[in-house]
C-alpha positions in Angstrom: -167.2 19.7 -26.9 -165.5 19.0 -23.6 -167.8 18.8 -20.6 -166.3 18.6 -17.2 -168.3 16.5 -14.7 -169.6 18.3 -11.7 -170.1 16.6 -8.3 -172.3 17.9 -5.6 -170.0 16.2 -3.1 -166.9 18.3 -3.6 -165.6 19.4 -0.2 -164.0 22.5 -1.7 -165.1 24.4 -4.8 -162.8 24.3 -7.9 -160.7 27.5 -7.9 -162.0 28.6 -11.3 -165.7 28.4 -10.3 -167.6 31.2 -8.6 -169.6 29.6 -5.7 -173.1 30.9 -5.8 -174.7 28.5 -3.3 -174.2 25.5 -1.1 -176.3 22.4 -0.8 -176.5 21.1 2.7 -177.9 17.7 3.6 -179.1 17.6 7.2 -180.0 14.3 8.9 -182.2 14.8 11.9 -182.9 12.3 14.7 -186.3 10.5 14.9 -187.3 12.4 18.0 -187.0 15.8 16.3 -190.1 17.8 17.2 -189.9 20.6 14.7 -191.4 20.0 11.3 -189.1 19.8 8.2 -190.3 23.1 6.7 -189.5 24.9 10.0 -186.0 23.4 10.1 -185.5 24.4 6.4 -186.3 28.0 7.2 -184.2 28.1 10.3 -181.1 26.7 8.6 -181.4 28.6 5.4 -182.1 31.9 7.2 -179.3 31.5 9.6 -176.9 30.8 6.7 -178.0 33.5 4.3 -175.8 36.3 5.8 -172.8 34.2 4.8 -173.9 32.3 1.7 -177.0 31.0 -0.1 -177.7 27.6 1.3 -180.2 25.0 0.2 -180.9 22.5 2.9 -182.3 19.0 2.2 -183.4 17.5 5.5 -183.8 13.8 5.9 -185.2 12.1 9.0 -182.7 9.5 10.1 -185.1 6.6 9.8 -185.8 7.5 6.0 -182.1 8.0 5.2 -181.1 4.8 6.9 -183.8 2.9 5.1 -182.6 4.1 1.8 -179.0 3.6 2.7 -179.7 0.0 3.7 -181.6 -0.5 0.4 -178.5 0.6 -1.5 -180.0 3.9 -2.9 -177.2 5.5 -5.0 -177.7 9.0 -3.6 -177.5 7.9 0.1 -174.5 5.6 -0.7 -172.7 8.4 -2.4 -173.4 10.8 0.5 -171.8 8.3 2.9 -168.9 7.6 0.5 -168.0 11.0 -0.7 -169.8 13.9 1.0 -167.9 16.2 3.3 -169.3 15.9 6.8 -169.3 19.3 8.5 -170.9 18.5 11.8 -172.0 15.4 13.8 -174.0 15.8 17.0 -173.5 12.1 17.6 -177.2 11.3 17.9 -178.1 10.1 14.5 -176.0 6.9 13.8 -176.0 5.8 10.2 -176.7 2.3 9.0 -174.2 0.4 6.9 -174.7 0.9 3.2 -176.5 -1.9 1.5 -175.8 -3.5 -1.9 -177.0 -1.5 -4.8 -179.7 -3.4 -6.7 -179.9 -1.5 -10.0 -183.0 -3.4 -11.2 -185.0 -2.7 -8.1 -183.9 1.0 -7.7 -184.5 1.6 -11.4 -188.0 0.1 -11.3 -189.0 2.1 -8.2 -187.6 5.2 -9.8 -189.5 4.6 -13.1 -192.7 4.0 -11.1 -192.3 7.1 -9.0 -191.4 9.3 -12.0 -194.4 8.0 -14.0 -196.7 8.7 -11.0 -195.5 12.3 -10.5 -195.4 13.0 -14.3 -198.9 11.7 -14.6 -200.1 14.0 -11.9 -198.3 16.9 -13.7 -200.0 16.1 -17.0 -203.4 16.1 -15.3 -202.8 19.5 -13.8 -201.7 20.7 -17.2 -204.9 19.5 -18.7 -206.7 21.5 -15.9 -204.7 24.6 -16.7 -205.6 24.4 -20.4 -209.3 24.1 -19.5 -209.1 27.1 -17.1 -207.3 29.1 -19.8 -210.1 28.3 -22.3 -212.6 29.4 -19.8 -210.6 32.6 -19.2 -210.2 31.7 -15.5 -206.6 32.8 -15.4 -206.1 32.6 -11.6 -207.1 29.0 -11.6 -205.0 28.3 -14.6 -202.0 29.8 -12.8 -202.7 27.7 -9.8 -202.8 24.6 -12.0 -199.5 25.6 -13.7 -197.9 25.9 -10.2 -199.0 22.4 -9.5 -197.5 21.2 -12.8 -194.1 22.6 -12.0 -194.3 21.4 -8.3 -195.1 17.9 -9.4 -192.3 17.8 -11.9 -189.8 19.2 -9.4 -190.9 16.9 -6.5 -190.8 13.8 -8.8 -187.3 14.6 -10.0 -186.0 15.1 -6.4 -187.7 11.9 -5.2 -186.3 9.9 -8.1 -182.8 11.2 -7.7 -182.5 11.1 -3.9 -185.4 9.2 -2.4 -186.3 12.3 -0.6 -189.8 13.7 -1.0 -189.9 17.4 -0.4 -192.9 18.5 1.6 -192.7 22.1 0.5 -194.9 23.8 -2.1 -192.4 26.6 -2.5 -191.2 26.6 -6.1 -188.1 28.6 -5.2 -187.0 25.9 -2.8 -188.0 23.1 -5.2 -186.1 24.8 -8.1 -183.0 24.9 -5.8 -183.3 21.2 -5.1 -183.5 20.2 -8.8 -180.8 22.4 -10.1 -178.3 20.1 -8.4 -179.4 17.2 -10.6 -180.3 19.2 -13.8 -178.7 22.6 -14.2 -180.6 22.9 -17.4 -183.9 23.2 -15.5 -182.7 26.6 -14.2 -182.8 27.8 -17.8 -186.5 27.2 -18.1 -187.2 29.9 -15.5 -184.3 32.3 -15.6 -184.4 34.8 -12.8 -181.8 37.4 -13.8 -184.1 40.4 -14.2 -187.1 41.8 -12.3 -189.4 40.7 -15.2 -188.0 37.2 -15.2 -188.4 37.0 -11.4 -192.0 38.2 -11.8 -192.7 35.6 -14.4 -191.3 32.9 -12.1 
């Protein structure tokens, strides 16, 4: 069937779509004293009265490094994303040439590393289930999902989320893979409890 492509860089939502959330990329200066998790909470909490916002926060030095290296996500941000505010204290580098071979190799290596960690935690969860240590098994399963989510975000954006919060991580990955939201639907109280 017909599938319409969706871009996370649309400056206005299509009129036939119901906007359920916004994804906001925030680039902070190198001298920012607050940690990334604190900034996430501040931004998302201040916005939640108006709309659900998921913030991805990049330190300027990391974003510029990826931009100069030609990372596709950072290049697309500079090329197509709507800029809502500029404090003028985080100058962006010029986008570098995209080297598909290098980026692909780095992405494959990162994905293999994070998937490998997830597989090891899954083995641990199976062991703890067999031993009827269900709290430990649940902890291991949390680690499995966390590693998969972090790996996907890292591969797609070059950004490594520092959070362990599965709610935040699930909001990051839905941008790149809406099908992942179907794994843990959260439409009922029971589904929310399972998540």
